[in-house]
N, C-alpha and C positions, 0 to 999 in steps of 0.2 A: 295416664303416663306423667309421672310426675319430672318436676326441672332437672332432680341433678341426670335422670335417664338422658331428659332434650339435653343438656348442657354436653355430657360425654357423646352423646350424636352429634351434635354442634360440631365439636371440638374432629371429631375423624374426619366432619366432609371436609373443615377446614386441611387438616393434614392430607386427606387425599387432594386437594384441590392444589396445594402445595406443592406435593410430590407429583403433580400431572406437570407445573409450570419447571419442574424443574429438571424432567424431560425432554420439554420442548425445549429446554435451553440447547445452544449449538458452540462452538469452543472453535475461535481463529485459531491454527495449534502454533505452536510455537515453533518459529525456527531452527532446521538442524542447527549444530554445532557446526561451525565451517560454515557455514551457506555464505554465499559469496550475492553481494548487492546491487541491486540496478537504480540509477537512479529514474523519478517518475516524479508526474506532475499532472494536477485534474485540473481541467476546466468546467467552467461551466455547462451544466447542464441545461439543453433546452427544452424549457415548457410547452412538449406541443400537445397537453391535453387541455390545454384553455382553464386547469383549475385557479382558483384566487382564494387567498384567505390572512391570516391575520401575520403571515411569513412567507417570504418566495421560496417556492419550492425546486428552484432550480439553484440558488445559492445555496439553502440547503443542502440541498444533496452533492454538492463541491463541498463544503464545509465536514460533513460529517465523512465522506472518502477519505477526506486527506485525512481527516482526524485518525480515523482506522486503518488506516494504510502505515499511518508515522506508529500505533500502538501494536502492531502486528508485526513490526521487528523485519520485516521480509527486505523492504526496500530502503535508499535513503528516499525520501521525501519531500521535492522541493516547494518552493510556494506557489501558489496557482496564478495566472497570467497577469492578473489586476497585480499580486500583491508584488512580482517579479517588476512589472512594469514601473510599479512606486519605488523598488529599489535603484532601478535604471535614473529613473530622476532623482533623486539623492546624489546618485554618482555624477548627473552632469551635472551639480550645482556645487557639490565640492569642486568639479571640474575646472569652473567657470571664474574659479579665485576668490569668489566671494566668503567663504568659512576660512573658521581660523585653520584648518587643516589639524594636520596632526598623526600618527601612527594611525589610529583609531577612525580616519575618517575612511567615508567607503572609497573604492578607489576602482578604476575601469578596468575589465578585463580578469575580474574574479569570478563571475558569477559561476556556480556549479551546471554544465548544461543537461539535457534533460534527456536520457535512451528511451525510457520509454512516458507516451502520453494518453491517459486515460478522460474521452470524451462519450459524451452519451445523450439521449432524449427521455424525459418522461412523455409515454406516450397515451397513456391512461391513466386515472386517480380518481375513486370511488370513496365515496365518505357517507355511510351510510350512521352516522354519529348520532344517536338521540332515540335513535327507532329501536332499541332493542328492550327489553324489560323482564318481567318475572323474578322467581329467586325469591328469598324468605330472611328474615334477622329474627337473631337471636339474642336477647341480651346485646346489643350493640354490633354484634357479630353479625355480615351478611352475607349469606350463601347464594351461587346461582345469580342466574339473572344475567342482562348483558345490557352496558353503554354503548351497544353501538360498534362499529367495526367501519375500518378502511382499506383501502385496496391502491396499491399503486404496480402499474406496469415502464419498466424503462427497458430503452436497448442501451446495451454498452460496448464500446469499442477499445481495443487497445490497438494503440499505434507506432510504429519506428517511427522515431523520428527523424533517421537518417534520413532515409528512405519516402516518407510520408505514407509506406504502405498498412492498411490494416493488417494486424498479425492473428486476431481473433475476437470474434464477439459473440455477444450471446443475448437473451431475453430473458428479464426476470422477473418475476411478480412478488413484491412483497405483501405480507400480511400483517394488521395490527393484530395484536397478542397471540402469534402463530408459535413464535418463538423469540429468546432474548438471545444475544450473542457476547458470549465474554473472550480475552484475549488473554491465549497461552503465551506463558512468559519462560524462559530460562535464564539461567545465570545466576552465582552466589549473591551476586548484588538484591536481586529479586526473591533469593529463596525457593523461587521455582511457584511462587506463589500466581494466580490468576487476574486482569482485573477487571471490573463490568464494562461494557466501551456505555459510554455514559451517554442521556440523549439531548437533543437538539432543542426536540419539541414535544410537550408533554402528550399533545393531541394525537386520537388516534390519524391523521395523517402522517403526522412525525413519526410513530411507531412502525408504522407503512415502511414508511420512506428504511428508517433504518434496519427493518428487518430486509430489504432489498439493499442495503450497499453494503451487509454482511453478506449477503447472495454475492453478491457482485464481487466483494476482496477475496471470496472462498476462488471464484473464477479463475481472476488474476493470477492467484498463486500458483494455483493450476496450470496456469501458461509458460513459470518461469524455465521449467524443462526442458521447454521448445525454444529456448532463443539462448543463443552462444556469448557466453560471457568472455571479454576480452580486454586486456590491457596492455603497456609497452615498454620496452625497455628505456628508460631512460638516462641510464651509466652500467658505461662497463670499462672498468679499470682493474685488470686482473682478475682477482679470484675478488672482487666486488663487485655485485650487478644490483642495482636500484630499479624495483618498477615503480609506475604512475597510479597506484593501489594498496593502498593500506587496510585501518581499522575500521575506516568508515564505510567501507567497499566487504567490510568480513572476511578479511586477508590475514590469517594466523600464521606464528611461529610453527614451523613444520611440514607445510604445506608444499607442496612442489607443483612446477608449474611448467608447461614446454615453450621453447623458442622457437620461433622462428620467421621466415619471412614470407610473408603471404604477397601474392600475386590476383591482384583483382579481373576477371573476366568480363569486360565491357562490350554490351552490344553496341558495334560501328553504326549503327542506323539511330539509336535512341539517345545514346551514353549511359546506357543505364546498365547498374551492377549485376551480371546477372550470379556471378558464382565468386568465388573465391580461392584460392589451392594453396597450400601452406607446408611450406621446405623446413620440416626440423632439421634444424641444428644443434639442439641439448637440451637439458632439464638443469632446473635451477632447483634450491631450495629455497623457504624464509626463516630468517633467522631474527631478525629485530622487525616490529612494525611500530610503524608511527599513524597517526590520523590519513594520512593521504598519500605516505608513499610507505613500501617497505624492502627492507638490506634482504639481499641473498647470496647464497655462495652456488657456483656450479657442480651438480652433480653428475653429470655426463655431457661430451659432446666438443664442439668449437667453432669458433668462426661466427659467437654472437657479437651483434652491435647495437649501439644507440636507435632505436625507432622502431626495434624488428618488436614483432607480437608475441603475446604468454598469452596461453590457452591454461585452463585446470586440467590436472592428469585428472581422468576416468577413476 
């Protein structure tokens, strides 16, 4: 067998291997145009597996998930609990009067509340790195073989911050080398290009973690259809109506919302809100959008008042 034939065969194996990797790649879908976003924060994952290495697996999971949630474009991603605590410390320091102050100083009462909380536990980590072998090399190109693999099991919970109730939960198994995740983008600014979900760690446990995080984010996105999106009227003056949701939440010009009063059905024994009933009074249409508010005009109905709730039209 001559060297030229071996070279062609080797290249063929490389192309097949690369093609297999491409097939294994998964994409976090781009949010649809007009997607209405929820604020979300990730807490530190508990390391119940007892795994220890060069890095903290619990912190790594929190960082990777926050990163991918932000890149996905589906959510308003807030800093984790530790970051928010540091922000509050800075606000308290400014309020103490020991700083120069000014318009750009951190102010109390401006932090965005989280509507959704993500927490979870790492229940199992298996690292077989170094146990693999085999394969062959030709003219500097290695084909086949294995450097070992790792597996990570996590349990994840999506919690409603208002009630503290778990809205959804799942178990995920991440495996190193099984897939890669990319993030789908939309919009003229990005030209429809996709971006890679870059790694926090290059070892096999880190790769297994990224696989688990990608699956977890897909799960969280799938839950959004069952979570009601709601806003409120900030101002009603004639034909000018302002709501407390803007471009940050995905509100766009032309979007229509139902407006009405909401009555909560409260359990007299426990004080728990069991359900709510909305009495619709009209419909509004968005005419101008800013980051945190949107200007609207009435389309139908009457009797709209400040404080009433707004819900997207189906």
